[in-house]
N, C-alpha and C positions, 0 to 999 in steps of 0.2 A: 750322533749325540748332540744335545742342545748346546750351543756355543756359550750361552750364559752360564750353564752348569759347568762347562769346561773351564771358563774363566774363574768361577768361584773356587773350583777345586785347585786350579793352578795357584791362585792367591793364597789359599789355605796352606798348601804345601810350602810355598815360598816363605810365608810368614812364620810357619813352624820351624823352618830351617834357620831363619834369622833369630828366632827365640832361642833355639839350641846354641847357635854361635855366641849369642850375647850372654845368656844366663848360665849355660853349662860349660861352654868352652872359654868364656871370658875373652872372646875374640870377635867383636862385631865387624861385619863387612860392609855395612851401610850406616848412614847417619841416622840419628833419632828422628829427624824430620822426614827422611825417606821412608823409615819404618812406619811412622804415624800416617803418612800418605797412603801406604799400602793397606794399612788396617782400616782407614777411613773408606777407601774404595771398596774393600770387601764388605764392610758394614752397609754401605749404600746398596750394593748388589743384593745382599741378603735381605735387607728391608724391602726391596722392590720385588724380590722373588722368594716369599716365605715358604714355598713348596720345597726349597732346597735347604731348609734349616737343618743344622746338625748340632747336637749338644757338645760335640768335640771341636767345634770351630774355635779358632783363637779369639774371635770376637766375644765368646762367652766367658772369657777370663775376667771380665769386668764385674761379674757377680750380679746378684739381684737384690733389690731393696725389699723384697717380700720376706717378712719374718717367718722363719721356720724353726720348729723345735727339733731337737736331735733325738733320734731313736737309738736304742742300745742294740749293739750287734755282738754276738759271741765270736771270739777269735777261733779260727780253725786250729791255729797253733798258739798256745798260751804265750803271752808276752811277759816273760819272767824278768825280774831285775837281776843285776849282776852283783856279785860280792865285791866289796870295796877294799882296797889296800892303800896304805899311805906311806909305806917305806920300801926301800929296795929289798930289804930282808923278806918282806911279805911276798914280793914279786918272785924272789928266788924260791920261796917255799911253794908257790903255785907251780913254777916250772918243774920243780922236783916231783910234785904230786902227779903232774901230767906224765913225766918221764916214767915213773914207777907204774902208773896206771896203764900205759900203753906198751911199755917194754919193747918199743921199736922206734925207728927214726920218725921224727915229726918236725914240722915247721910251725912257727907262730906268726900270725898276722898282727901287726901293730897299727892301730888307728887312733886318730885324735877323737877324744870324747867331747863332742860338741854340746854346748849347754843350751838346749832348747826344750822342745816337747816332742815326745816319741809319737811316731805315726806308722801305721801299717797300710800299705797300698795293695789292692788286688787288681790284677790285670787279666782280662779274658780276651783271647783273640787279638791281643795287642792294644786293647782299649782299657783305659782306667774305668773301673766299674764301682770301686768302693774305697773310701779312705776312713780308717777307724783309729781313734785315739787309744792309748794304752788302757785307760780306765783302771779297773782293778786287776788287770792282767788276764782275766778270764773273758771279760766283755768290756767294750768301750763305746764311745759315742760315734755315730756315723756323721762325719763332717765333710762328706764328699763335695758338697756345693762350695764350701769355703776353700778346700784344697785345690779345686780346679782353677782358682784365681792365682795360684802360685806359679809363676812362669817357668821356674826351673824344674817343675814336675810335668813330664810329658802326658798329654791326654791320649795321644796315639803314638805307639812306639815306632821308631825308625828301623829300617833294614828288615830282616826276616829271621826265620829259624828260632823265634822265641817260643817258649812253651805255650800251649793252649791256655793254661791257667797257672798263675803263680802269685806269690806275695813277695813284696820287697819292703823292707823296713828301714826307717831312717829317722832323722831329726828335723823338725820344723824350727827355723831360726829367724831371728830378727837381727840383721847386721848392725854393728855399732852405730854407723852413720845414720841409719834409718831410725834406730832407737832414740838417739839423742835429738833428732829432728822432731820425732813424735812427742818426746817429753817437753821440748821447748814449746811446742804448740799447746800441750796440756797446761803447762805453767802459765802461758799467756791467757788461757781460759779459766784459770784458777781451779783446775781440776787436779785430783791427786796424781802424783807422778808414779810411773811404774818403777819398782825397785831395781829391776835388772832386765836384760833382754829376754831371759827365759820366761819371766812372768808376763812380759809384754807379748811374746809369741803365743804363750798358752792362752792368755786372755783374748787375743785377737782371733785365734782359731776357734774359740767358743762363742764368738759373736753371732747373734741371730741374723745379722744383715751382711750377706756376702759381698755387697757392693762396698761396704766399709772395709771389709777384709782385703779386697782387691787393691785398695789405696794404701794399705799399710806396708807394702813392700817386703813381704815375707820371702824367705829363701828356704832351701832344703838340701841336705846331703843324705844320700841313701847308703846303707852299710851292710845289709844282710838280706839274702834271697832265700826263700823257702818254697818248696813244691815237690811234686812227685817226678818231675821230668826236667831237672835242672841241667844246664849245658855241661857242667863239669863237677867232679868230686872236690875240686879245690876252690875254697872260698874266695881267694884272691882272683883266680881266673874268672869266676862268676861275676865279680865286681867289674873286672875289665871288660867283659862282654856286655854287661848291663850298661856301661858307659857308652858303648857303641849304639845301644838301643835308644839312647837319649837321656839316660839318668845321670844326674850330677853326683859323681863319686869323688871323694876327697883325693886330690893328687898327692897327698902326703901319707897315704897308706903304704906300709913297707913290709916285706917278708923278712922275718928274723930267723936266722939259722942257729942261733945260740943265745944263751942267757946274756952274754956280753952285748949282743946286738940289741936286746931289749933295754938294757941299761943305757946304752949309747943313745937310743931313741928317746928315753926319758930325759936324759941330761940335755939333749939338743932342744927338745920342745919346751922344757921348763923355762928356757930363756926366749926362744924364738916365737912362742905363741903370743907374746905381747904385741907382735907386729901383724897378727891376723886380723882380718876385717870382721870376724865374728867371735863370739865368746866361746871359750873352751874351759873345761874344769878338770880335765884329766886325759888319760890314755886307756884304750881298751885293747887287751891282748886276747886273741882267739886262736885256737888250734886250726890250722889251715884245712885239713882234710875233713870233709863232712862224714866220711866213714868213721874216722877216728873220733869225731865229735859224738856220734851215736854210741860208739863203744864206751866212751867216758860217761855219758849220760848226765843225769840231773840230780841235784838234791831237791828237797821240797820247795826251795825258794829260788834257786839259781842253777845255771848250767855249770858242770865241773870243768868244761873245756874253755871257759872264758872268765876273765876277771878285769875289774876296772882299777886303775891306779889313779888316785885323786891328787891333783896338785895342791900345794899349800896356797893360801890366799896370796894374790900378787901384792908385793910390797916393794917400795923403793925408798931410798933415803935422799933427801934434798934439803936445801936451806930455806928456813922461814925468814922472809924479808920484811913482812909487815902484816898487820891484821886490820881489816876494814870492817865496818859495821853497816849493814844494809837495812833499810826500813821498807817493809812490805805494805800492801794495801790495807791490811788489818792493823798496822802499827807494830807488828812483831819485828823484833830486832834479831838479825841473823849475823853472827860473826863469821868472817871468811878469812882464811889464811892465804896470803899471797906468797908464792913459792918460786924458786928457780925451776924452770921447765924440766919435766922428767917424763919419760915414756912409761905408760902404765895401761895395760888392758887395751892395747890397740890405739890409744889416743895420747896426745901430749897434755899432761896435767900441769896447770899453772896455779890453780886455786883448789882449796879443800875446805869443806865445811868444818866449823868448830862447834856448831849446834847451839851451845848455851854457856852461861857463866860457870856452871858446875863442871863441865867438861874442861874448860880452859884452866880452871883452878886445879883440877885433878892431874892435868898434864904438866903443870909447873913450867909453862912455856916462857921462853925469853926470845926476843928478837935476835936473829942470827943463829939460833939453834939448828942443828941438823936433826930433822924430824923424819919419822917413818910414816909413809903414806900408803894406804891400802885402798884398792878399788873393789877387787873381788866380785865384779859383776854389778856393783852399785853404780848408779848414775852419778852421784856426787862423791868424789873421793873424800876420805876422812883421815885425819892424823891419829895414829894409834899409839905413838910413843915418841920418846926423845932419846937421841944418842948422847947421854950426858958425858960420856968419855971424850966426845969431840968438842966439848965446851972449852973455850979459850978465856983467858983473863979479861979480854976486852968484849965479852959477850954483852949484848944490848939489854935494854930494860925488860923487866918482867911484864908479861902481857896481862893486863887487867881489864875486866869488863867495864865498859863506859857507864857513866851515871846519867849523862844528858844525851838527848837525841842529837845525833850529828847533823841533822838537817834543820831542826827548828829550835834546838836548845832546851826543850822541855824536859824536866826530870822524868826519868823512866820509872815505870812501876812494874811490879811482879805480882800476879794474882796467886793466891794461896793454892797450892797443889799443882801449879804449872811450872815448867822449867824455863819458859821463855820470859824475856822482859818485853814491855810494850811502851810505845810512845802514846800517851793518852790524848794528844792534841789532834783529834780526828779532823777538825775543820781548818787547821792552820799549818799542818805539816805537808810540805809539797809532795813527797813521794806517796803519801796516803791519798791526797786529793787526786793526783794524776792516776794512781792505781785504781781508785774507785771509778774514775771516768773510763779508763781502759776496760774495766770489768763491765761497766754499764753498756758500752757499745759492742761488746764481744758477740760472737755468732750465736751462742746459746742464750744470750740475754736479749738486748734490743736489736742486735744484728744490723748495726748501722754501717753500711758499706763506705769505703773510701777513707776511713779514719783509722790510723794505726798509732803505734806508740810514739813515733816521731812527730806525727801531726798533733797528737794530744800535747806533747811537750811544747811544740811551737805555739799552739793556741794558749797554753798556760803562760808561757814567757811573754806573749804579746798582751796578756791581760784580757783576752777574749773569753776565756772559760775558766771560772774558779770553782764551779760545781757542775754536776750533770745537768741541772736545770738550765744553765747558761747555753748549753748546746742548742736549745730551742729559740734562743735569741740571736743566733748567728745569721748573717746574710751573705749571699754569694759575693758581693762586692768586697767586703772586708777580707774574706778568705782568699779571693783571687789575687789580692795585693801582697800576700805572703810569699816568702822565698820558695822557689820550686813548686809554685802552685799557680795554675792558670784558670781561666773561666770555666773550661769543661770540667776540670777536677773539682772546682768549687761548687759547680751546679750538681755534680754527682753526690757530693757530701750533703748538700741541702736536700736533695731528693731522698737520700737515705734517712736523714733525720725526719723528714715528713712521713716517710713510709713507716717509721717506728710507731706512729700513732695507732697503727693497727695491730701491734704486738699484743697478744692476749695477756690477761691479768697475771696468770701464774708466772710468766716470764718477767713481768715487771717486778713482781715480788723477789725473784732471783736477782734481777738487775740492780736493785737499790743497795745490795751489798750488806745484808744483815749477817753478822758473823755466825758461822756454823750452818747457815742456810744455803745448801747447795741446790742444784737443779731439781732433784727429786723431792727434797723437803719443801721447797717453795711450792711445788705443785700440790703437795698434801695440805699445806697451809691454805692455799688459794681455794682448793676444793672444800675444805672444812669451813672456812669463814666467809667465803663468797665475795667479800668486798674489803677494801683497805681499812675502812673505819672500824669494822668488826675485828679485824686483825690488830689494829692499833690499840684497841681498848680491851683486848682479850686478857683474862686473868691467867695466872700460872696453871690453875686447875683446868681451865678450858683448853689451854694449849697442850698440856700433858695428856688430855683425853684423846688427842689426835694420834692416829697410828704412827709409830716410830718417832714420836716427839718425846724426848726425855727432859730431865731437869736442866741440863746444860743448854739445849736449844731453846727451851721455854724462857729461861732467864736471859738469854742473849736477845731474844725478840723483845722482851719487856724492856731491857736496858736500851735497846736501839730506839724504841719509840718514846722512852722517857726523856731522851735528848731533844730539846726544843728545836735545835737546828735540823734534825732529821724529820720532825713533824712539819717544819716549815718547808723542807724539800718536798715532802709529799703534797703539800698544798700548792706549791709551784708547779709540780707535775700535773696535778689535777687541773689547774688553770690552763695548762698547755694542751689539755685534752687527751692525756694518756689513758689507757684502759685500766682503771683502778677498781673494777669489779667484773665478775663473770657476766657474760651476756645472758639475757633472758632465755635464749635458746639453749645455752649450756646448762643453766640452772634447771630448766625443765627436764633435762636428762637425768638429774639426780633424784634419788629416792632413799627412804629409810627401810626398804624391803629387807635388807640383810643386816640391819643394825644389830650390833651385839653378837654377830655370828663370826666365828673364826674358821676360815676355809683354807685347806691345803690343796694345791693343784699338782697332779701327777700324770704323766703320760703325754701322748700326742693327740691332737684333735683335728676334726674336719672343718668345722664351721668358723672357728676363730683360732688365732694363735694363743699360746700361753700368756704372752704379754697383754693381748687384748682381753683375755679372761681376767687377768689381774686388775686391769683398768675397770672392767665391768663390776668386779667385786667392790672396789673402792667407790665407784660411782653410785652404787646402791647401798652404801653405808657399811659394808662388811670389811673384815680385816684379813689380809693375806698373811699366811704364816708358811714357813718353809719346811717345818718338821711336824710330825704327828705327835700329839700329846693328849693327855686326858682332857685338856681344855679345847681341843679341836671339835667343832660341831659337824663339819662335813669334809669328805674328800671328793673333790671334783676330779674324776678319773677318766682318762682317755685310754687309747691303746698303749701297750707296752708300759704299764704301770710298774714301777720298780718293785721287785719281789720283797725287799727288806721293808719298804714302806707298806706294802700290802699285808705282810705278816704282822707288823705292828698295829695296823688299822684293825685287823681282825681280832687281835689280842685285846685291844682297848674297847672294841665294840663301837667304833666310830662309823657312822653311816656313810656309805659310798653312793654318790650320785653321778650319772653320766651327763654329757653336755646338754642333751635335750631336756632332762629334768631340771638342770640349772637354769636354762633359758626360760623354761616355764615359770620358775620361781620369780624371775625378774620381769616377766611379762613380755618376753621377746618371741614366745611361741604361742 
């Protein structure tokens, strides 16, 4: 046998073992550096010997940056939801129903109900062949490419004696630590935060780019096996065997022999779950015997042999020490409660959002109050109430919303219809100035390497940068003399600033920081108006005519360019040579071929991805819509068009075109 092939197989087996030890057993036996070295060596050998490629190699867990649409797959076994209970009495009623239905001895398996997104994995001959989301319970999306990037899910099973074909179901999760890191990164990029780890896990799993999924650090716990040839009639034994095959099974699953065992399990985990590294929202109780499960059967919506007990939202009581007011990039004022540290949802909470003046007034807060804090899966804990019985005579002052900006002293304003207060001093308020600079240099904007929040703060304090235009006046000598900065770092920053001259117009529109204009809206505005002068002088009617631009965004754009300092900034950036218009090459790609046409995309395609077709529709003046209506002109249909969408299309008489017909319409065929 080829010695190179032997080495590749040995490395794959060794790396798979280390993955299992680290991600499933939580017991690494080598350092991260040693693991990375093994993986790098395997990657080198595979690159040099493509004839030995395997889709199950651990090197393939990095994912691909090729955009792929999801196809829908029908579940062999429907993925039904469980009935929910919220009280011990309801759990007792479930236990009694099972007892009466079976009229024989039975055991109950208690499992933690992890708060993620459900997944069904199919294995054939020990290899992962398909991963499908719950969907509507009857069919779901095939997300196999994304699931293969999750290191706690085996691509190839360990050991032997597993069924030739079986399904195993579980929950895809984002651990608290990964979730908070992701949201910190999104906050730094001025992107919307995920509300909770469940939403983050679900959103990540549905990304079209598996390379990004691989970087998100998803995890998985598996909890139920299905098939014709399972190793045991006992659910708990099946899970124990599955663990030996390489699946990550919760170590906290327990066999309950009585109702009291179930109650004890609830009482223990109602407290202890706060220390878990992942989010949970309840407990699942299942009859252990698969034979007995079949005897009990199903209702129309859920199995009779299982039930979910849902925890109440996590709440803790702690002392309010002070309230601080933070100013963001847009001038929005955020009140934050500073608390005595308290354990909540796996993290130590020291601060909680108070959101706005109305909420502060409604809570009737006083400094020194004992307050109830809930996290309940939310990234930012919130105060939900006050223990007024704990108030003492020496309670502190009533908390009142500030009237002046704490940073620059400017009187705050509140726009009609909005809950937030704002500091209107856009050009003189330090947090707003620094925030706009941080936004300008961010990855999705000008992508200037070498500058972070601390560097921006240092530049500002030294008087080197007072606006984003000042970045282009920096020189390496001035930067190198700053604390913790050397010649090499200074030159890297200057190189990054120089490289930003090549950033395309649509990202410059995003970078200048118009309120409500995110990355996608900036692109639509750039494509519609082609250059900064046309955008600066656009009327409200012209702005609203652009796809997805409503009154709020249009008014914000007009207000931004009505400010003389913002128009001056544009002129400074123009003088520095930034891209303030689409290139002639880009403009030549645009046409009015689809102007006035509303097009819905459905299914999967061969020649372009769905995202590429959406871009082509916009490029040729058309409008993308997500749902079929009487105003829809065409359905661009590929394979596996959704049946509900097809039925509505036929009912409304909307014309269906395939990708060849569409490409002919825009002159690409």
